[in-house]
SEDREN-343816 format. One record per residue (C-alpha): z, x, y. Coordinates in steps of 0.1 Angstrom, whole numbers, plus 5000, padded with zeros to 4 digits. Layout:
SEDREN-343816
up | east | north
Z | X | Y
...
end
This chain:
SEDREN-343816
up | east | north
2219 | 5052 | 6311
2230 | 5053 | 6277
2241 | 5027 | 6248
2246 | 5026 | 6212
2216 | 5020 | 6191
2234 | 5012 | 6155
2216 | 5044 | 6140
2235 | 5071 | 6132
2223 | 5104 | 6148
2214 | 5086 | 6180
2246 | 5073 | 6181
2269 | 5102 | 6170
2246 | 5120 | 6198
2254 | 5098 | 6224
2293 | 5095 | 6220
2293 | 5136 | 6221
2274 | 5136 | 6251
2298 | 5110 | 6264
2325 | 5129 | 6251
2312 | 5162 | 6268
2310 | 5149 | 6303
2345 | 5136 | 6300
2334 | 5097 | 6301
2350 | 5066 | 6283
2317 | 5051 | 6279
2280 | 5060 | 6277
2269 | 5036 | 6306
2290 | 5061 | 6325
2271 | 5091 | 6315
2248 | 5102 | 6343
2214 | 5125 | 6347
2240 | 5153 | 6358
2259 | 5146 | 6327
2226 | 5151 | 6307
2219 | 5182 | 6325
2248 | 5200 | 6318
2251 | 5193 | 6278
2213 | 5201 | 6277
2226 | 5236 | 6298
2254 | 5241 | 6269
2232 | 5236 | 6242
2201 | 5258 | 6254
2229 | 5289 | 6258
2249 | 5282 | 6227
2223 | 5273 | 6205
2202 | 5304 | 6207
2234 | 5327 | 6198
2256 | 5329 | 6173
2278 | 5312 | 6157
2259 | 5281 | 6165
2226 | 5296 | 6156
2238 | 5298 | 6118
2259 | 5265 | 6122
2225 | 5246 | 6127
2204 | 5258 | 6097
2223 | 5230 | 6077
2210 | 5202 | 6100
2177 | 5217 | 6123
2159 | 5245 | 6097
2130 | 5255 | 6109
2137 | 5245 | 6143
2129 | 5269 | 6174
2170 | 5271 | 6175
2169 | 5287 | 6138
2133 | 5301 | 6130
2137 | 5338 | 6126
2102 | 5345 | 6138
2115 | 5332 | 6174
2147 | 5357 | 6176
2128 | 5386 | 6192
2110 | 5361 | 6215
2132 | 5347 | 6241
2103 | 5329 | 6262
2095 | 5306 | 6229
2128 | 5298 | 6225
2134 | 5288 | 6260
2101 | 5269 | 6258
2112 | 5248 | 6228
2147 | 5240 | 6240
2132 | 5229 | 6273
2104 | 5204 | 6250
2135 | 5191 | 6230
2161 | 5192 | 6258
2145 | 5181 | 6288
2120 | 5155 | 6280
2137 | 5126 | 6293
2130 | 5130 | 6330
2109 | 5107 | 6352
2082 | 5128 | 6352
2076 | 5133 | 6315
2042 | 5116 | 6300
2047 | 5088 | 6275
2027 | 5075 | 6252
2023 | 5034 | 6244
2043 | 5038 | 6213
2080 | 5029 | 6212
2108 | 5054 | 6205
2123 | 5042 | 6168
2159 | 5046 | 6185
2157 | 5034 | 6219
2128 | 5007 | 6218
2117 | 5028 | 6250
2085 | 5045 | 6252
2079 | 5077 | 6233
2071 | 5105 | 6253
2036 | 5123 | 6248
2048 | 5160 | 6247
2044 | 5179 | 6217
2079 | 5195 | 6202
2059 | 5223 | 6190
2060 | 5255 | 6215
2023 | 5263 | 6197
2009 | 5225 | 6203
2002 | 5220 | 6168
2019 | 5190 | 6161
2011 | 5154 | 6174
2025 | 5148 | 6214
2056 | 5126 | 6209
2064 | 5131 | 6169
2095 | 5144 | 6156
2097 | 5161 | 6122
2123 | 5173 | 6099
2133 | 5202 | 6119
2141 | 5179 | 6150
2156 | 5150 | 6128
2174 | 5156 | 6098
2163 | 5145 | 6060
2131 | 5135 | 6075
2100 | 5147 | 6053
2079 | 5180 | 6063
2052 | 5178 | 6088
2019 | 5172 | 6067
2038 | 5147 | 6046
2023 | 5113 | 6054
2043 | 5090 | 6032
2072 | 5068 | 6043
2058 | 5069 | 6078
2042 | 5038 | 6091
2005 | 5035 | 6091
2005 | 5070 | 6073
2012 | 5085 | 6109
2033 | 5118 | 6099
2063 | 5119 | 6121
2085 | 5097 | 6145
2076 | 5085 | 6180
2107 | 5093 | 6197
2118 | 5095 | 6235
2131 | 5123 | 6250
2163 | 5108 | 6258
2168 | 5104 | 6219
2155 | 5136 | 6213
2183 | 5151 | 6232
2211 | 5129 | 6218
2200 | 5139 | 6180
2199 | 5175 | 6190
2233 | 5171 | 6203
2243 | 5152 | 6171
2257 | 5185 | 6154
2285 | 5191 | 6178
2298 | 5159 | 6170
2302 | 5161 | 6135
2327 | 5185 | 6113
2313 | 5206 | 6090
2331 | 5206 | 6057
2319 | 5224 | 6024
2287 | 5238 | 6043
2276 | 5202 | 6053
2278 | 5181 | 6085
2302 | 5151 | 6082
2291 | 5125 | 6106
2308 | 5091 | 6113
2297 | 5059 | 6122
2310 | 5025 | 6129
2305 | 4990 | 6140
2333 | 4996 | 6160
2319 | 5020 | 6190
2354 | 5032 | 6204
2358 | 5046 | 6166
2323 | 5065 | 6170
2338 | 5079 | 6204
2368 | 5089 | 6185
2351 | 5110 | 6159
2326 | 5123 | 6181
2353 | 5134 | 6204
2376 | 5148 | 6179
2349 | 5167 | 6165
2334 | 5181 | 6195
2367 | 5193 | 6206
2376 | 5214 | 6174
2337 | 5224 | 6173
2340 | 5243 | 6212
2373 | 5257 | 6200
2357 | 5273 | 6168
2325 | 5282 | 6186
2351 | 5302 | 6213
2371 | 5321 | 6187
2340 | 5331 | 6164
2324 | 5346 | 6196
2358 | 5363 | 6203
2360 | 5379 | 6171
2322 | 5386 | 6170
2317 | 5363 | 6139
2283 | 5348 | 6131
2301 | 5319 | 6113
2318 | 5286 | 6126
2353 | 5284 | 6109
2354 | 5249 | 6085
2377 | 5222 | 6088
2406 | 5233 | 6060
2407 | 5196 | 6048
2384 | 5179 | 6022
2356 | 5154 | 6039
2380 | 5124 | 6024
2414 | 5136 | 6035
2399 | 5149 | 6068
2382 | 5112 | 6076
2417 | 5092 | 6070
2436 | 5115 | 6085
2411 | 5116 | 6117
2410 | 5073 | 6116
2449 | 5075 | 6120
2450 | 5093 | 6148
2426 | 5069 | 6164
2453 | 5041 | 6149
2478 | 5060 | 6172
2460 | 5062 | 6202
2456 | 5023 | 6205
2422 | 5014 | 6209
2413 | 4984 | 6227
2397 | 4972 | 6196
2430 | 4978 | 6178
2450 | 4960 | 6200
2425 | 4930 | 6199
2432 | 4931 | 6164
2392 | 4935 | 6154
2387 | 4945 | 6116
2352 | 4968 | 6118
2345 | 4990 | 6088
2335 | 5028 | 6085
2310 | 5046 | 6071
2308 | 5085 | 6069
2277 | 5105 | 6058
2282 | 5144 | 6043
2249 | 5159 | 6049
2227 | 5189 | 6042
2192 | 5192 | 6057
2190 | 5231 | 6048
2158 | 5244 | 6033
2177 | 5255 | 6004
2191 | 5220 | 5994
2189 | 5187 | 6010
2219 | 5165 | 6001
2237 | 5133 | 6011
2267 | 5119 | 6000
2281 | 5085 | 6018
2315 | 5075 | 6020
2324 | 5038 | 6029
2355 | 5019 | 6039
2351 | 4980 | 6040
2370 | 4960 | 6065
2397 | 4954 | 6042
2409 | 4987 | 6037
2404 | 4997 | 6071
2430 | 4969 | 6082
2450 | 4977 | 6054
2455 | 5013 | 6069
2460 | 4998 | 6105
2492 | 4976 | 6091
2506 | 5003 | 6076
2509 | 5024 | 6114
2533 | 4994 | 6125
2569 | 4998 | 6125
2573 | 4977 | 6099
2559 | 5002 | 6074
2553 | 5032 | 6090
2585 | 5055 | 6078
2580 | 5040 | 6042
2543 | 5045 | 6043
2544 | 5078 | 6058
2571 | 5089 | 6030
2541 | 5077 | 6001
2516 | 5096 | 6022
2536 | 5129 | 6026
2546 | 5132 | 5987
2505 | 5127 | 5979
2495 | 5163 | 5994
2488 | 5192 | 5975
2514 | 5214 | 5960
2512 | 5251 | 5961
2503 | 5260 | 5921
2531 | 5277 | 5904
2531 | 5311 | 5895
2535 | 5324 | 5860
2571 | 5327 | 5861
2571 | 5290 | 5873
2579 | 5295 | 5910
2558 | 5278 | 5935
2532 | 5301 | 5957
2544 | 5287 | 5989
2538 | 5315 | 6014
2505 | 5308 | 6032
2494 | 5277 | 6011
2474 | 5254 | 6032
2468 | 5220 | 6016
2433 | 5210 | 6016
2437 | 5173 | 5999
2460 | 5143 | 6001
2454 | 5123 | 5972
2463 | 5093 | 5986
2440 | 5095 | 6011
2410 | 5107 | 5984
2417 | 5078 | 5962
2413 | 5056 | 5992
2377 | 5057 | 5992
2378 | 5039 | 5956
2393 | 5010 | 5966
2392 | 4983 | 5957
2379 | 4988 | 5923
2409 | 5014 | 5913
2431 | 4989 | 5929
2456 | 4989 | 5898
2459 | 5024 | 5892
2466 | 5029 | 5931
2493 | 5005 | 5930
2506 | 5020 | 5896
2505 | 5053 | 5908
2516 | 5053 | 5947
2538 | 5019 | 5949
2555 | 5023 | 5909
2553 | 5062 | 5911
2536 | 5065 | 5875
2530 | 5101 | 5866
2491 | 5109 | 5859
2479 | 5124 | 5832
2446 | 5139 | 5838
2432 | 5166 | 5812
2412 | 5182 | 5843
2440 | 5175 | 5868
2447 | 5208 | 5889
2481 | 5222 | 5890
2482 | 5216 | 5928
2478 | 5180 | 5924
2514 | 5164 | 5931
2507 | 5129 | 5910
2513 | 5148 | 5877
2554 | 5150 | 5892
2558 | 5117 | 5903
2589 | 5102 | 5886
2598 | 5066 | 5893
2635 | 5078 | 5882
2636 | 5104 | 5910
2614 | 5083 | 5936
2629 | 5049 | 5935
2636 | 5050 | 5976
2595 | 5054 | 5976
2589 | 5019 | 5960
2585 | 4994 | 5984
2579 | 4955 | 5984
2565 | 4950 | 6017
2538 | 4975 | 6015
2528 | 4963 | 5978
2528 | 4931 | 5990
2505 | 4936 | 6019
2484 | 4958 | 5997
2479 | 4924 | 5972
2469 | 4904 | 6003
2446 | 4928 | 6020
2431 | 4946 | 5992
2435 | 4928 | 5958
2431 | 4895 | 5978
2457 | 4877 | 5956
2469 | 4842 | 5966
2498 | 4839 | 5989
2516 | 4816 | 5962
2513 | 4838 | 5935
2526 | 4869 | 5958
2557 | 4847 | 5968
2565 | 4835 | 5933
2562 | 4873 | 5922
2588 | 4882 | 5952
2611 | 4854 | 5936
2606 | 4865 | 5903
2614 | 4899 | 5907
2647 | 4888 | 5927
2660 | 4862 | 5904
2655 | 4891 | 5874
2671 | 4916 | 5895
2700 | 4896 | 5902
2704 | 4886 | 5867
2703 | 4925 | 5855
2729 | 4935 | 5880
2754 | 4906 | 5876
2749 | 4912 | 5838
2747 | 4945 | 5836
2717 | 4939 | 5811
2706 | 4974 | 5806
2689 | 4967 | 5773
2668 | 4938 | 5789
2656 | 4961 | 5823
2646 | 4986 | 5796
2624 | 4966 | 5777
2611 | 4947 | 5810
2601 | 4983 | 5822
2588 | 4994 | 5788
2571 | 4968 | 5764
2535 | 4971 | 5757
2528 | 4939 | 5738
2527 | 4908 | 5757
2543 | 4886 | 5727
2572 | 4909 | 5730
2575 | 4906 | 5762
2576 | 4871 | 5763
2605 | 4869 | 5739
2624 | 4894 | 5755
2627 | 4871 | 5790
2631 | 4839 | 5764
2657 | 4851 | 5745
2677 | 4868 | 5778
2670 | 4834 | 5796
2687 | 4816 | 5765
2717 | 4840 | 5764
2724 | 4835 | 5804
2724 | 4793 | 5800
2746 | 4797 | 5768
2772 | 4815 | 5794
2771 | 4786 | 5814
2747 | 4795 | 5843
2711 | 4784 | 5853
2682 | 4798 | 5841
2671 | 4828 | 5858
2635 | 4819 | 5852
2617 | 4783 | 5849
2583 | 4773 | 5835
2561 | 4768 | 5866
2568 | 4802 | 5881
2564 | 4821 | 5850
2529 | 4806 | 5848
2520 | 4809 | 5881
2525 | 4848 | 5874
2519 | 4857 | 5840
2498 | 4828 | 5822
2461 | 4809 | 5828
2480 | 4783 | 5810
2482 | 4767 | 5773
2503 | 4799 | 5766
2473 | 4822 | 5771
2482 | 4856 | 5792
2467 | 4865 | 5820
2444 | 4893 | 5813
2462 | 4915 | 5838
2496 | 4900 | 5825
2508 | 4939 | 5826
2497 | 4944 | 5862
2517 | 4913 | 5870
2549 | 4927 | 5852
2545 | 4961 | 5874
2545 | 4939 | 5905
2576 | 4923 | 5893
2593 | 4956 | 5886
2584 | 4969 | 5919
2605 | 4941 | 5934
2631 | 4945 | 5908
2635 | 4979 | 5913
2637 | 4977 | 5951
2665 | 4949 | 5950
2684 | 4970 | 5924
2681 | 5003 | 5943
2698 | 4981 | 5971
2725 | 4964 | 5954
2732 | 5000 | 5939
2727 | 4994 | 5903
2700 | 5018 | 5898
2719 | 5043 | 5911
2747 | 5039 | 5889
2717 | 5036 | 5859
2693 | 5058 | 5869
2689 | 5064 | 5829
2672 | 5034 | 5823
2641 | 5046 | 5843
2636 | 5075 | 5817
2612 | 5069 | 5797
2581 | 5091 | 5778
2550 | 5085 | 5800
2527 | 5078 | 5770
2553 | 5051 | 5756
2553 | 5032 | 5790
2515 | 5033 | 5791
2506 | 4991 | 5790
2479 | 4978 | 5770
2462 | 4952 | 5794
end
C-alpha cells in the first residue's frame, strides 16, 4: 500500500507510519495500520503538548488554529478531511498527486469549503506559500494537488522528526533503511515526551538535549550498530537533514548534508580495528563543564549539548586539514570566541599521545581527502624511518625541529643535515630522494603547497611509532612547545 517517493515530507511520514505499525517495510502496512495512526493523531493533535508542538510545522491548521479550540465539531471535521481521505469511496480528480503520482482527491481540506478541492496549502504542507499566492505553482493555480494517502503521511511527518532549538529536524537519505531508522528513533522519543508532558501537565514537548549536528551523527551511528542490511552489503549512501520551521513567526530552513565518503568513513570507524581508538577520540570531543571563578569545573548536573568532532564532520571535506590537525595530531584550537565548554582548546599532544593513530589517519586520507595509495604508503614508510632514526640515535634536537619548524627551506635542510650525519656514522641514509619528492615536493625542488600537511602526516606516524617504542615516554618534553610557535606557514 505504501512506498517511498524520494520526497522528504512524504517519505518521513511513510517511515513513521511504518514504525508506528511495528512493521519493517512500508509495503507491509495495511489499511488497519493507517486507521490506527489516524486515530492516534486525531486524539493527540487536538490536545497538549502536540497542539503546541505542531505550530512550528502546521500553523493555522485545524489542529492549531485558536478559533477552533472551542469548536470540537469543526476540529473533528478537519481531522477527518486530512486524515481519512485515502479510502476507496473518496472522490478523486483528474489531477495527479505530486508525491505519489496517483489521482488527487476531490475533497476540500477546509471545513468552510472555501479552498479548492484536493489542493493543499501551507497549513497542510510545510514551507508552501499562502492560500492566495499563485506564484511558483504550476499553471498559476494556487495550492498543490495531493492524494489522501499523501495528505495522511504529511500529517504524520512531524512525529518522525526531532524538535531541536524550536524547529523540526527531519532526515532523508538514498538509503531507505536509514530513513526508517531515524523516523523510528524520533517517533519513539516523541511518544515518550508526549506521555511525560501529559503526566506532568506541561503544554510543551521537551527538546533534544543535543544540537542538531551532534544528534544527527549520534543517531546515525546507532543505525550502524544495528547492522542494517544495506550496511552489511557495503552500499554507500548519503544523508541530508532539514532543520525547518514553518511557523508564522518566522519561516526558516537549514540543510545539513553528509556525502557518501563521509558516511563511509564513519561506518568504517565502527569496525573492530578502529572502534576503541576512534571512540576515545570522540569521547574527548564532548563539551566539558565550564569552570567556576575559582578554577574548578561545574560538573554537577552538567549535560553536554555538543560533540565538537561531530559538529566539525559536517564541514568535511573542506576543513580536512584543520580536522586532521585538531583530532588526529591533537593541536589545540585557539579561537577568539571559543566557548569555555569547548574541550579543543585544551588538546595537547604531549598529554594525549595515546590518541594518535596512523591507521585512522590513513583511512581519513583515502576516504575523505582522496589521497593516492602510493603517497599514503610513502608517508607511512618515511614516518617509520624517521622514528627509527630518532629512537636509535636519541636525536631529540632533530625531532623537536621536525615538529616545530615553520619554513620549508629550513625544514629541508634539517632533514639533509641529519641524513648526512647518519651516513657519516657508517649507516645507510634514512631518507632517499624519490620518497622525499613523493611526500614533500612537486618536482624540481618545488615544495608542495601543502608541504606542512605532509609534515603533519609523517609526524603522526612518527609519534605513534615512537610511543610504541617507549621513546616518547622518556622524552615527552620534546612535544612541549608554544602553540603560536608551532603554527605552520602553509
